[in-house]
TIKOL-669005 format. One line per 3 residues: their letters; for each residue x, z, y of N, C-alpha, C. Coordinates in Angstrom, 2 decimals, m for minus. Last residue first. Example, Ala and Ser with C-alpha at 12.3 -4.5 7.8 and 13.67 -1.06 7.14 Angstrom:
2
SA> 12.85,7.08,m2.25,13.67,7.14,m1.06,12.90,7.87,0.03 | 13.19,7.80,m5.69,12.30,7.80,m4.50,13.20,7.80,m3.30 $
This chain:
326
AGH> 113.18,58.50,178.33,113.36,57.12,178.81,114.57,57.26,179.85 | 111.97,60.80,177.88,112.57,60.53,177.24,113.63,59.24,177.90 | 110.10,60.62,179.47,110.39,61.60,180.04,112.29,61.41,179.28 $
DQH> 108.56,58.36,178.41,108.32,58.66,179.49,109.43,59.65,179.93 | 107.89,60.02,176.02,108.65,59.18,176.06,109.19,58.64,176.69 | 106.21,62.24,176.61,107.34,62.57,176.27,108.39,61.34,176.03 $
AAD> 103.79,60.77,177.63,104.55,61.64,178.68,106.41,61.80,178.08 | 103.15,60.33,174.76,103.66,59.11,176.31,104.21,59.32,177.14 | 102.30,62.73,173.75,103.40,61.37,173.17,104.04,60.82,174.42 $
QGL> 100.46,63.08,175.88,101.56,64.20,175.19,102.86,62.60,174.84 | 98.40,61.07,175.50,99.03,60.89,176.24,100.37,62.12,176.43 | 98.16,61.61,173.01,98.40,60.44,172.75,99.40,60.04,174.26 $
LYG> 96.38,64.23,173.26,98.38,63.94,172.01,98.64,62.69,172.55 | 94.73,63.36,174.47,95.10,64.12,175.11,96.54,64.12,174.00 | 92.92,61.45,172.57,93.71,61.56,173.81,94.60,62.34,174.45 $
LQF> 92.77,63.30,170.15,93.36,62.43,170.18,94.02,61.84,171.42 | 90.89,65.07,171.34,91.98,65.40,171.25,92.88,64.64,170.73 | 88.43,63.23,172.11,89.23,64.07,173.33,90.82,64.16,172.91 $
RTE> 88.06,62.74,169.72,88.66,61.16,170.70,89.10,62.06,171.22 | 88.94,64.71,166.96,88.39,64.30,168.14,88.79,63.34,169.09 | 90.94,65.32,165.30,89.72,65.82,164.74,88.57,64.82,165.61 $
ADY> 94.14,64.18,164.68,93.39,64.53,165.75,91.80,64.37,165.07 | 96.37,63.20,163.27,95.93,64.60,162.98,94.97,65.00,163.50 | 97.35,61.14,164.18,97.84,62.01,165.17,97.28,63.38,164.60 $
ERK> 96.58,59.36,162.09,97.98,59.16,162.13,98.58,60.34,163.08 | 93.64,59.65,162.34,94.20,59.74,161.08,96.07,60.18,161.51 | 93.63,58.54,164.98,92.77,59.65,164.67,93.51,60.23,163.05 $
LDA> 94.00,56.20,164.15,95.04,56.76,165.14,94.44,58.16,165.12 | 91.95,55.26,162.32,93.36,54.89,161.82,94.48,55.69,163.16 | 90.16,55.47,164.64,90.10,55.97,163.00,90.98,55.97,162.46 $
VYA> 90.81,53.08,166.01,90.51,54.57,166.84,90.48,55.91,165.66 | 89.98,50.60,164.87,91.34,51.34,164.91,91.54,52.65,165.32 | 87.54,51.27,163.77,88.53,51.27,162.88,89.58,51.51,163.24 $
AYT> 86.35,50.78,166.66,86.15,52.53,166.02,87.04,52.38,164.85 | 86.68,47.87,166.44,87.60,48.92,167.66,87.30,50.32,167.13 | 85.16,47.55,165.02,86.69,46.86,164.39,87.24,47.86,165.40 $
RPS> 82.98,47.31,166.37,82.73,48.52,164.80,84.16,48.25,164.42 | 83.14,46.02,168.50,82.78,47.43,168.36,83.08,48.16,167.56 | 85.33,43.31,167.92,84.00,44.14,167.54,83.98,45.35,167.69 $
VGL> 87.78,42.30,170.18,87.47,42.58,168.78,85.87,43.23,169.09 | 89.31,42.25,172.50,88.89,41.14,171.79,87.95,40.89,170.55 | 90.21,44.33,173.59,91.16,43.75,172.59,90.24,42.31,171.99 $
RKA> 88.57,44.32,175.91,89.83,44.08,176.18,90.49,43.42,174.83 | 86.12,45.15,174.20,85.82,44.02,175.16,87.47,43.15,175.37 | 86.84,47.38,173.39,86.28,46.24,172.37,86.86,45.16,173.36 $
CTA> 87.02,48.74,176.10,88.37,48.42,175.35,87.94,47.30,174.10 | 84.30,48.11,176.77,85.45,48.17,177.74,86.75,47.93,176.48 | 83.12,50.02,174.77,82.59,48.76,174.90,83.83,48.25,175.57 $
DSH> 84.20,52.87,175.18,84.66,51.88,173.99,83.99,50.47,173.97 | 85.23,53.04,178.30,84.66,53.06,177.80,84.75,52.33,176.57 | 88.72,54.29,178.99,87.96,53.05,179.23,86.89,53.45,178.23 $
GEI> 91.30,56.21,179.59,90.12,56.82,179.27,88.52,55.69,179.56 | 94.08,55.28,179.13,93.53,55.28,180.54,92.11,55.44,180.68 | 94.29,56.14,176.58,94.60,57.23,177.27,94.26,56.99,178.86 $
LLR> 93.28,53.96,175.27,92.21,55.14,175.42,93.41,56.35,176.12 | 94.52,51.86,176.04,93.15,51.75,176.54,92.56,53.22,176.78 | 96.53,52.44,174.90,97.32,52.65,176.30,95.05,52.83,176.78 $
ITM> 96.10,52.09,172.19,97.13,53.44,172.78,96.35,53.56,174.33 | 95.58,49.34,172.24,94.78,50.39,171.50,94.79,51.60,172.70 | 98.58,48.87,173.01,97.16,48.36,173.69,95.95,49.31,173.28 $
ARQ> 99.73,49.20,170.74,99.60,49.64,171.46,98.97,49.50,173.13 | 98.06,47.68,168.48,98.53,49.32,168.59,98.71,49.68,169.60 | 98.95,45.41,169.69,97.66,45.31,169.13,97.47,46.92,169.44 $
EEA> 101.66,45.19,169.04,100.97,44.79,170.71,99.85,45.72,170.64 | 101.89,45.41,166.37,102.25,46.60,167.26,102.03,46.31,168.74 | 100.75,43.00,165.40,100.32,44.38,165.01,100.50,45.81,165.84 $
ISQ> 102.75,41.11,166.60,101.29,41.26,167.15,100.52,43.31,166.47 | 104.67,42.31,164.95,104.85,42.07,166.64,103.64,42.33,167.14 | 104.24,41.55,162.50,104.33,42.74,162.65,104.56,43.24,164.30 $
IVS> 104.28,38.72,162.20,103.32,39.38,162.78,102.99,40.37,162.66 | 107.18,38.16,163.45,105.57,37.74,164.01,104.66,38.57,164.00 | 108.29,38.90,161.55,108.33,39.37,161.89,107.84,39.39,163.11 $
TDR> 107.21,37.17,159.20,106.66,38.20,158.86,107.23,39.22,160.22 | 105.63,34.16,160.46,106.70,34.26,160.24,106.94,36.22,160.24 | 104.01,32.20,160.35,103.78,32.97,159.46,104.78,34.14,159.09 $
STF> 102.40,30.68,163.20,103.22,31.17,162.84,103.37,32.48,161.26 | 100.13,29.90,164.24,100.03,29.43,163.21,101.50,29.95,162.52 | 100.20,31.09,166.73,98.84,30.92,166.30,99.23,30.94,164.62 $
PRG> 102.79,31.88,168.91,102.29,31.08,167.88,101.09,31.51,166.63 | 102.25,34.23,171.16,102.89,34.13,169.69,102.13,33.00,168.97 | 102.82,34.40,175.05,102.02,34.16,173.57,103.17,33.94,172.22 $
REW> 104.87,34.18,177.04,103.93,35.06,176.34,103.46,35.40,174.94 | 104.16,31.29,177.64,105.44,32.17,177.60,105.50,33.30,176.88 | 101.37,31.71,178.82,101.54,30.91,177.45,103.78,31.27,177.46 $
SRE> 101.44,33.67,180.71,100.41,33.52,179.94,101.15,32.69,178.50 | 102.56,31.18,182.65,102.80,32.72,182.04,102.41,33.56,181.36 | 100.82,29.47,182.27,102.03,28.92,181.86,102.57,30.47,181.90 $
FMD> 98.38,30.34,183.83,98.08,29.87,182.40,100.05,29.69,181.49 | 99.30,30.53,186.17,99.07,31.90,185.68,98.49,31.58,183.90 | 99.77,28.14,187.07,100.79,29.14,187.29,100.49,29.89,186.02 $
VLY> 97.32,27.38,186.86,97.63,26.41,185.98,98.96,27.74,185.78 | 96.31,28.90,189.11,95.58,28.95,187.73,96.13,28.35,186.62 | 97.61,27.49,191.03,97.57,28.63,191.03,97.06,29.26,189.50 $
AIL> 96.59,24.50,190.77,98.32,24.68,190.61,98.10,26.67,190.59 | 94.06,25.36,191.60,93.81,24.61,190.14,95.69,25.16,189.85 | 93.45,25.88,194.02,93.56,27.06,193.16,93.49,26.28,191.97 $
GRD> 95.06,23.54,195.30,95.92,24.69,195.55,95.14,25.92,194.38 | 93.47,21.34,194.89,94.14,21.22,193.63,95.31,22.36,194.20 | 89.91,22.06,194.27,91.02,22.31,194.76,91.87,22.22,194.19 $
RIV> 87.68,22.24,191.97,88.68,21.05,192.39,89.47,21.17,193.45 | 85.67,24.06,189.91,86.95,23.98,190.85,87.49,22.86,190.91 | 83.43,25.51,188.33,83.96,24.81,188.67,84.97,24.13,189.88 $
LAV> 82.00,28.45,187.29,82.44,27.68,188.97,83.77,26.63,188.10 | 79.18,29.80,185.54,81.10,29.15,185.89,80.93,28.23,186.75 | 77.43,32.01,183.94,77.29,31.30,185.50,79.14,30.53,185.19 $
SLN> 76.90,33.70,181.66,75.82,32.07,181.58,76.31,31.54,182.85 | 78.93,35.48,182.15,79.27,34.88,180.93,78.30,33.39,181.61 | 79.13,37.86,184.61,78.19,37.05,183.73,78.62,35.85,182.78 $
DGS> 81.63,39.02,186.00,81.38,38.81,184.13,80.06,38.25,183.95 | 82.56,35.98,187.65,82.51,37.41,187.52,82.43,37.98,185.91 | 82.18,33.22,186.49,81.99,33.71,187.73,81.79,34.87,187.76 $
PIL> 84.72,31.40,184.61,83.74,32.33,184.81,83.35,32.21,185.96 | 86.46,27.92,185.07,86.24,29.58,185.27,85.10,30.37,184.91 | 88.14,24.79,185.35,86.52,25.69,184.69,86.86,27.27,184.84 $
AVE> 89.26,22.73,186.78,89.22,23.44,186.34,87.64,24.52,186.17 | 90.76,19.62,187.52,88.91,20.29,187.39,89.89,21.08,186.61 | 93.87,18.76,187.58,92.73,18.31,188.77,91.07,18.89,188.50 $
RDV> 94.77,19.16,185.44,95.01,19.31,186.67,94.44,18.82,187.83 | 93.23,17.62,182.87,94.44,16.31,183.95,94.51,17.52,184.69 | 91.36,20.54,183.03,91.71,18.99,182.46,92.72,18.35,183.56 $
VIL> 91.36,24.10,182.14,91.80,22.72,183.05,91.93,21.73,182.57 | 89.55,26.93,181.55,89.93,25.30,181.21,90.12,24.49,182.36 | 89.54,29.98,180.64,89.96,29.19,181.86,90.28,27.67,180.99 $
RNF> 88.00,33.20,180.30,88.10,32.28,179.86,88.62,30.68,181.01 | 90.61,36.03,180.83,89.44,35.15,181.09,89.31,34.09,180.59 | 92.21,38.71,178.65,91.86,37.15,179.92,90.86,37.03,179.85 $
FED> 93.72,41.28,177.73,92.72,40.19,178.17,92.73,39.34,178.98 | 96.85,40.83,175.32,96.06,41.28,176.74,94.68,40.36,177.06 | 98.01,39.85,172.94,97.46,40.84,173.07,96.42,41.03,174.44 $
LTR> 97.89,36.21,172.53,98.46,37.24,173.47,97.47,38.92,173.21 | 98.62,33.42,170.65,97.83,34.18,171.32,98.48,35.52,171.81 | 98.43,29.46,170.91,99.27,30.98,171.02,98.14,32.03,170.84 $
VEA> 98.76,26.10,170.09,98.01,27.41,170.15,98.97,28.69,170.24 | 98.61,22.93,170.13,99.31,23.97,170.18,98.95,25.08,170.86 | 97.82,19.57,168.73,97.58,20.41,169.44,98.74,22.03,169.16 $
GQS> 98.29,18.23,167.05,99.23,17.76,167.56,98.73,18.99,168.81 | 96.34,18.08,164.51,96.88,16.75,165.38,97.35,16.88,166.60 | 96.86,20.44,163.39,96.81,19.28,162.55,97.14,18.21,163.75 $
TVE> 95.69,21.61,165.45,96.91,21.57,165.43,97.69,20.57,164.20 | 92.98,21.12,164.82,93.27,20.76,166.41,94.77,20.79,166.39 | 92.26,22.32,162.31,91.84,20.96,162.51,92.75,20.51,163.62 $
AVY> 93.50,25.12,162.64,93.74,24.12,161.87,93.86,22.62,162.21 | 91.86,25.65,164.87,92.81,26.03,164.94,93.68,25.08,164.13 | 89.12,25.98,163.08,89.53,25.01,164.52,90.72,25.00,164.67 $
ART> 89.97,27.92,161.08,89.35,26.42,160.69,89.48,25.62,161.70 | 90.06,30.18,162.84,91.25,29.94,162.35,91.05,28.40,161.61 | 87.36,30.15,163.82,88.60,29.99,164.97,89.70,29.52,163.92 $
ARN> 85.84,31.01,161.42,86.06,29.77,162.16,86.90,29.53,163.35 | 87.51,33.54,160.71,87.29,32.30,160.19,87.32,31.12,160.75 | 89.25,35.53,162.68,87.83,35.13,162.75,88.05,33.92,162.14 $
RRA> 92.00,36.76,163.01,90.70,37.35,162.28,89.26,36.64,161.59 | 93.18,35.57,165.37,93.44,35.63,163.97,92.76,35.72,163.19 | 91.62,36.80,167.53,91.02,35.66,166.92,91.35,35.15,165.78 $
AHQ> 93.41,39.03,168.35,92.21,39.15,167.74,91.61,38.06,166.91 | 94.84,37.87,169.98,95.64,38.50,168.96,94.16,38.60,168.20 | 93.00,35.76,172.32,93.61,36.73,171.60,94.48,37.08,170.86 $
YIT> 94.58,32.20,172.79,93.26,33.26,172.45,93.99,34.79,172.66 | 95.34,29.50,174.62,95.58,30.47,174.56,94.19,31.45,173.78 | 96.14,25.87,173.68,95.30,26.91,174.16,96.04,27.93,173.82 $
RMT> 96.79,22.86,174.70,97.58,23.56,174.55,96.32,24.65,174.57 | 97.70,19.11,174.47,96.23,20.28,174.55,97.43,21.52,173.74 | 98.08,15.95,175.47,98.01,17.17,174.54,97.05,18.05,175.06 $
VGR> 95.89,12.95,174.51,96.16,14.11,175.34,96.66,15.57,174.47 | 95.34,10.96,172.91,97.22,10.71,173.46,97.03,12.22,174.19 | 92.97,10.73,171.08,93.67,9.67,172.56,95.19,9.71,172.99 $
KLA> 93.23,12.69,169.81,93.43,11.18,168.98,94.17,10.26,170.29 | 92.68,14.61,171.45,93.95,14.22,171.03,94.64,13.14,170.40 | 89.85,13.65,171.58,90.65,14.02,172.98,92.21,13.91,172.32 $
AVD> 88.69,14.22,169.13,88.99,13.05,169.94,89.53,12.95,171.05 | 89.44,17.16,169.10,89.91,16.34,168.41,90.43,14.98,168.65 | 87.71,17.99,170.81,89.11,18.27,170.81,89.77,16.85,170.07 $
RDS> 85.11,17.21,169.60,85.81,16.92,171.22,87.12,17.02,171.49 | 85.48,18.82,167.20,84.91,17.55,167.29,85.62,16.76,168.33 | 85.31,21.65,168.25,86.71,20.29,167.18,86.50,19.06,167.64 $
AIR> 83.43,21.82,169.47,84.60,21.80,170.33,85.56,21.13,169.15 | 81.35,21.88,167.63,81.31,20.86,168.68,82.77,20.89,169.13 | 82.25,23.71,165.99,82.29,22.66,165.30,81.75,21.69,166.36 $
QQT> 81.93,26.19,167.46,83.36,25.49,167.10,83.34,23.94,166.68 | 79.16,25.99,167.70,79.34,25.94,168.85,81.03,25.60,168.47 | 78.86,26.64,164.79,78.00,25.04,165.39,78.62,24.74,166.74 $
NSH> 79.67,29.37,164.30,80.40,27.91,163.72,79.50,26.46,164.30 | 79.89,30.53,167.60,79.11,30.43,166.24,79.60,29.19,165.70 | 81.67,32.67,169.28,81.64,31.79,169.31,80.93,31.00,168.02 $
GTQ> 83.28,35.85,169.88,82.67,35.22,169.00,81.55,34.17,168.70 | 85.03,35.71,171.88,83.65,36.10,172.33,82.98,35.89,170.68 | 88.41,35.89,172.75,87.52,36.07,171.43,86.11,36.47,171.46 $
PQA> 89.12,33.57,175.54,89.19,35.33,174.84,88.35,35.18,174.00 | 90.79,31.37,175.89,89.73,31.38,175.15,89.58,32.86,174.47 | 92.40,28.68,177.81,92.09,30.03,177.34,91.25,30.55,177.28 $
TLL> 93.53,25.59,178.07,92.40,26.34,177.52,93.16,27.65,177.22 | 94.16,22.63,179.08,94.62,23.87,178.67,93.17,24.47,178.70 | 95.08,18.87,178.28,94.00,20.00,178.40,94.54,21.43,177.82 $
ESQ> 95.50,15.39,179.65,95.90,17.47,179.36,95.16,17.89,179.32 | 95.22,13.00,180.15,96.71,13.40,179.88,96.81,14.77,179.24 | 92.41,12.44,180.34,94.04,11.11,179.87,94.69,11.74,179.58 $
ASP> 89.90,13.54,180.10,90.63,13.83,179.85,91.66,12.33,179.62 | 86.86,12.76,179.05,87.21,12.04,179.91,88.72,12.57,180.52 | 85.81,14.70,177.38,85.80,12.97,176.78,86.75,12.23,177.87 $
VVS> 85.04,16.69,178.94,86.42,16.99,178.23,87.00,15.75,177.81 | 82.90,16.44,180.70,84.65,16.16,181.21,85.57,16.12,179.94 | 81.12,16.53,178.88,81.17,15.32,180.28,82.48,15.11,180.40 $
ALF> 80.96,18.88,178.15,80.90,17.62,177.29,80.85,16.40,177.78 | 80.96,20.46,180.10,82.20,20.59,179.22,81.77,18.73,178.31 | 78.35,20.22,181.14,79.72,19.89,181.77,81.39,19.40,181.13 $
HDI> 77.18,21.17,179.17,76.77,19.76,179.69,77.84,18.88,180.42 | 77.72,23.72,179.58,77.99,22.99,177.76,77.95,21.34,178.11 | 76.47,24.22,181.85,77.83,24.45,181.58,78.29,23.59,180.47 $
EDG> 73.88,24.14,181.95,74.93,23.21,182.81,76.42,23.09,182.49 | 72.87,25.90,180.55,73.02,24.78,179.55,74.40,23.69,180.41 | 73.74,28.48,182.74,73.83,27.84,181.52,73.62,27.07,180.36 $
HLE> 74.94,27.05,185.81,74.39,27.78,184.99,73.58,27.44,184.10 | 77.49,26.56,188.38,77.08,26.00,186.69,76.24,27.05,186.17 | 79.02,25.79,191.38,78.78,26.71,190.65,77.49,26.04,189.23 $
TVQ> 81.76,24.16,192.63,80.31,24.59,192.28,80.03,24.83,191.47 | 84.25,23.76,194.92,83.83,24.61,193.94,81.95,24.25,193.95 | 83.93,21.43,196.92,85.32,21.99,195.98,85.27,22.76,195.30 $
GIQ> 81.10,19.79,197.32,82.20,20.93,197.46,83.71,20.91,196.79 | 79.59,18.25,197.17,78.90,19.81,196.77,80.41,20.28,196.79 | 80.35,15.54,197.31,79.34,16.67,198.75,78.94,17.80,197.94 $
TSP> 83.75,16.17,198.02,82.57,15.56,197.08,81.75,16.14,197.78 | 87.56,15.33,198.39,85.73,15.99,198.42,84.58,15.80,198.19 | 89.35,13.40,197.77,89.20,14.81,198.01,88.37,15.68,198.20 $
SRR> 88.90,12.58,194.24,88.44,12.35,195.09,88.57,13.98,195.97 | 89.59,13.17,191.53,90.70,12.54,192.44,90.45,12.57,194.01 | 86.85,13.54,190.52,87.75,14.10,190.39,88.61,13.93,191.35 $
YTQ> 85.46,10.52,190.61,85.07,11.68,191.26,85.95,12.94,191.32 | 87.81,9.05,188.80,87.59,8.67,190.43,87.49,10.20,191.31 | 86.78,10.06,186.41,88.42,10.74,187.01,88.60,10.09,188.68 $
GLT> 84.42,9.09,186.22,84.56,10.57,186.59,86.38,10.82,187.13 | 84.76,6.07,186.17,84.15,7.24,187.82,84.81,8.46,187.46 | 86.16,6.50,183.83,86.70,5.81,184.83,86.44,6.51,186.13 $
SYI> 83.82,7.52,181.91,85.26,8.11,181.96,85.82,7.89,183.35 | 81.72,5.48,182.90,81.70,6.86,182.85,82.57,7.55,182.95 | 83.20,3.49,181.19,82.49,3.03,182.68,82.21,4.29,183.47 $
QSW> 83.62,4.51,178.79,84.34,4.08,179.45,84.09,3.80,181.08 | 80.70,4.45,178.25,81.49,5.60,177.69,82.72,5.48,178.78 | 80.35,1.84,177.51,79.54,2.70,178.87,80.22,3.94,179.07 $
ASS> 81.15,0.67,175.57,81.44,0.55,176.84,81.03,1.41,177.98 | 80.31,2.76,173.82,81.23,3.01,174.20,81.78,2.48,175.11 | 77.53,1.23,173.47,77.92,2.63,174.19,79.08,3.52,173.91 $
ESI> 78.06,m1.14,172.52,77.51,m1.05,173.83,77.85,0.63,174.78 | 79.31,m0.56,170.32,79.70,m1.52,171.26,79.60,m0.85,172.53 | 76.34,1.17,169.12,78.00,1.47,169.26,78.87,0.67,170.37 $
LRA> 74.88,m1.54,169.43,75.10,m0.45,170.36,76.08,0.58,170.27 | 76.45,m3.39,167.52,76.14,m3.76,168.62,75.85,m2.23,169.29 | 75.56,m1.98,165.16,77.21,m2.12,165.81,76.65,m2.35,167.25 $
GQS> 72.74,m2.30,165.12,73.61,m0.47,165.30,74.94,m0.86,165.91 | 72.65,m4.34,164.47,72.27,m4.17,165.79,72.66,m2.59,165.97 | 74.06,m4.76,161.92,74.39,m5.59,163.42,74.33,m5.24,164.18 $
SLP> 72.38,m3.29,160.33,73.27,m2.69,160.35,74.07,m3.35,161.69 | 69.68,m4.48,161.03,69.74,m3.09,161.19,71.42,m2.49,161.90 | 70.63,m6.62,159.41,70.61,m7.10,160.84,70.12,m5.41,161.58 $
AIV> 70.73,m5.68,156.64,72.11,m6.25,157.41,71.66,m6.28,158.94 | 68.44,m4.43,156.24,69.56,m3.65,156.06,70.50,m3.96,156.96 | 67.10,m6.49,155.12,66.23,m5.83,155.62,67.67,m4.83,156.57 $
QAQ> 68.30,m8.15,153.68,67.98,m8.76,154.62,67.19,m7.87,155.58 | 69.66,m6.16,151.62,70.28,m7.02,152.77,69.56,m7.11,153.56 | 67.15,m6.03,149.62,67.96,m5.13,150.79,68.12,m5.53,151.97 $
VTN> 66.75,m7.60,147.65,66.28,m7.71,149.20,66.84,m7.16,149.82 | 68.16,m6.69,145.50,68.52,m7.89,145.73,67.90,m8.31,147.19 | 67.43,m3.82,145.05,68.81,m4.06,145.39,69.13,m5.37,145.43 $
PDV> 64.47,m4.00,144.29,65.22,m3.87,145.94,66.70,m3.83,146.38 | 62.76,m6.39,141.90,64.45,m5.29,142.90,64.70,m4.76,143.99 | 59.48,m6.74,142.73,61.23,m7.26,142.90,62.38,m6.14,143.17 $
AAY> 56.50,m6.96,140.59,57.52,m6.03,142.01,58.90,m6.72,141.43 | 54.25,m9.30,141.56,55.05,m8.70,140.41,56.25,m7.84,141.48 | 50.68,m9.87,141.69,51.53,m9.43,141.81,52.62,m8.69,141.19 $
REN> 49.53,m13.14,140.63,49.92,m11.52,139.96,50.54,m11.37,141.16 | 49.17,m15.71,140.62,47.41,m14.45,140.71,47.93,m13.46,140.31 | 51.66,m16.58,139.60,50.49,m16.76,138.82,49.25,m15.80,139.09 $
DLR> 53.15,m14.84,141.38,53.51,m15.04,140.53,52.58,m15.20,139.46 | 54.53,m13.21,144.57,53.38,m13.56,144.28,53.83,m15.11,142.81 | 56.61,m10.57,144.70,56.30,m11.95,144.84,55.34,m12.06,144.27 $
LLG> 57.36,m8.02,147.02,56.49,m8.24,145.86,56.67,m9.77,146.12 | 59.94,m7.41,148.78,59.79,m5.91,147.30,58.80,m6.61,146.24 | 59.83,m8.24,151.44,60.18,m9.31,149.48,60.41,m8.24,148.30 $
ADL> 58.74,m7.59,153.05,59.62,m6.57,152.70,60.30,m7.19,151.49 | 56.18,m7.99,153.14,57.14,m8.44,154.03,58.57,m8.22,153.56 | 55.25,m7.17,150.57,55.15,m8.76,150.77,55.76,m9.06,152.02 $
LLT> 55.08,m4.45,151.37,55.82,m4.86,150.65,55.75,m6.40,150.52 | 53.38,m5.24,153.90,54.44,m4.44,154.40,55.25,m4.56,152.87 | 50.91,m5.63,152.15,51.24,m6.58,153.28,52.72,m6.21,153.73 $
TAE> 49.96,m3.77,150.93,50.88,m4.68,150.28,51.21,m5.62,150.80 | 49.72,m1.46,152.97,50.63,m1.74,152.38,51.00,m2.86,151.46 | 46.90,m3.15,153.99,47.95,m3.14,155.03,49.34,m2.45,153.91 $
PAS> 45.80,m3.29,151.50,45.94,m4.48,152.07,47.27,m4.28,153.11 | 44.60,m1.55,149.32,45.41,m1.04,150.22,45.77,m2.22,150.79 | 42.50,m2.77,147.40,42.15,m1.56,148.40,43.21,m0.51,149.38 $
TVL> 43.61,m4.44,146.21,42.77,m5.14,147.35,42.19,m3.63,148.15 | 45.59,m3.28,144.80,45.98,m3.61,145.89,44.92,m4.15,146.89 | 43.57,m1.95,143.00,45.23,m1.60,143.19,45.53,m1.50,144.98 $
PDT> 42.16,m3.81,141.72,41.37,m2.91,142.89,42.65,m1.84,143.94 | 43.31,m6.76,141.27,43.65,m5.25,141.32,42.67,m4.51,142.14 | 43.75,m9.50,142.15,42.34,m8.85,142.55,42.51,m7.72,142.22 $
VAV> 46.23,m10.26,141.67,45.82,m10.20,143.03,44.51,m9.25,143.43 | 47.11,m8.04,138.60,46.74,m9.06,139.28,46.31,m9.23,140.92 | 50.57,m6.34,138.63,49.20,m6.42,138.58,48.52,m7.77,139.15 $
GGR> 53.14,m5.11,137.08,52.79,m6.45,137.77,51.64,m5.93,137.91 | 54.09,m3.06,135.55,54.74,m4.43,134.69,53.71,m5.34,136.16 | 52.96,m0.49,135.99,52.56,m1.29,135.30,52.69,m2.50,134.97 $
QAI> 55.23,0.07,137.75,55.35,1.17,136.28,54.42,0.12,135.20 | 55.35,m1.41,139.73,56.69,m1.20,138.98,56.27,m1.09,137.61 | 53.12,m0.12,141.39,53.05,m1.75,140.48,53.90,m2.32,139.57 $
EEF> 53.39,2.14,141.60,52.38,1.66,140.73,52.92,0.62,140.24 | 55.78,1.76,143.89,56.36,2.88,142.10,54.63,2.29,141.14 | 54.26,0.17,145.51,55.49,0.00,144.45,55.73,0.49,143.55 $
LPA> 52.58,2.33,146.09,52.34,1.22,146.06,53.43,0.50,144.76 | 54.25,4.50,147.28,53.79,4.84,145.97,53.06,3.40,145.64 | 55.43,2.73,149.75,56.93,2.92,148.54,55.91,3.50,147.71 $
ALR> 53.26,2.13,151.57,53.91,0.98,150.58,54.55,1.62,149.29 | 52.86,4.77,152.93,52.05,3.19,151.98,52.38,2.58,150.95 | 55.38,5.72,153.88,53.90,7.12,153.74,53.06,5.67,152.28 $
EFQ> 57.23,4.72,154.16,57.45,5.30,153.24,56.08,6.03,152.87 | 56.18,2.37,155.51,56.63,2.11,154.24,56.69,3.46,153.26 | 55.06,4.48,158.04,54.42,3.73,157.50,54.61,3.35,156.14 $
ERR> 58.22,4.71,158.84,57.07,5.65,158.44,55.97,5.39,157.69 | 58.79,2.43,159.65,59.69,2.89,158.63,58.74,3.90,157.78 | 57.44,1.86,161.64,57.26,0.53,160.06,57.74,1.46,158.72 $
HEL> 58.09,3.86,163.20,56.98,3.65,163.00,56.56,3.00,161.84 | 60.56,2.66,163.80,60.52,4.32,162.97,59.11,4.01,162.77 | 60.20,0.41,164.92,61.48,0.44,163.77,60.82,1.71,163.00 $
EHD> 59.07,0.92,167.66,58.38,0.41,166.53,59.01,0.67,165.26 | 60.99,2.62,168.63,60.22,3.40,168.27,58.89,2.64,167.19 | 63.12,0.68,169.28,63.28,1.27,167.87,62.31,2.51,167.68 $
AM> 61.58,m2.85,169.32,62.23,m1.39,169.22,62.48,0.01,168.58 | 63.04,m5.80,167.72,61.86,m4.59,167.97,62.48,m3.10,168.44 $
C-alpha cells in the first residue's frame, strides 16, 4: 500500500472508526441492527478489518486492541525497516559518488562554485555526512538558533561516530552562549576538539582537505565552494595557525580563563583606539552590541572617563606610554 493510502486510511480510522469503537466498547457491544452501526457502515468495516470488532450471535463486540495491534503494526515496522535499509544504501551510493566528484580534477561548474541562501544549508547537509577522515571548521559567533545548533550537532556527532576527526575554532565570546556550550559538550564527548580565539575571523569549513566552504565577502547569504587543492591548502594553513593560538574551549584552568578575559579586554581597547564603529567592534569581538556597550562602560569606569571620546584619548595615551616604556 502506498504511503499516501496508508495515511488516508489512518486519518479515516481516527476520524470515523475510533469514536465508533469507543461507543461500542462503552455499551458492552451492540446488535448488528443497531442504528449506531447501520448508520456508519464505513467505520464499521474499518473496525472489522482491523480486528477490533467481532461478530458474536448477531452482535458486534469490541476486541482488546492490545491483542490485535501486532497484525497492523508488525507489517508497518517491517516495511519501515526495509525503507531504512534502502535509505542507508542510497546514502552510501551518493556518499561514494560525492567523494569521486570532489576528487575529480575539474567539474562542469569549475573549481569555485557560488551558493545562495538555502543552497548553503543543503550543501552542508550533503557534504558533511560524506566526510571520510577530517572536518575543520572556523565558526565566528553569529547567533545560530537552537534549531540550527541541534541540526549541526546531530550531523557532526554522526560524522564523529564514523571515525572522522573534527577540530573547530570559535571566538572567545562563544563561551557565553548556552546553545554553543551544549553543542561543544556533545561533540567533544565524541572526540572532537574545540578552541577559541580573541580575534575576528570568517567562517570556514574544510572537508577531507578536498572541498572548502567560505563566505563571499560580507554577504552571509552567499558562500563559495572551493575545490582547488592549492586554495584549500592555503585555507588549511590559515586554520592551523589560528588553531595553534587558540585556547581549549573545555579548559577550566583559572589561568586560561584569566588569559581569555585579558585578551578580550585588550582587543576591545585596540578597537576603540583604532576608532571603529560600535557595530564593527561588536562583530569583531563576536558579541552583541549590548554586550560590547557593557565592555566600554567597564573601561570608562576603570579610566574614570565620562565620554567615549575621552576614553579613547586616555587609552591612546596609555598605549603610547607603554610603547615608550618598551
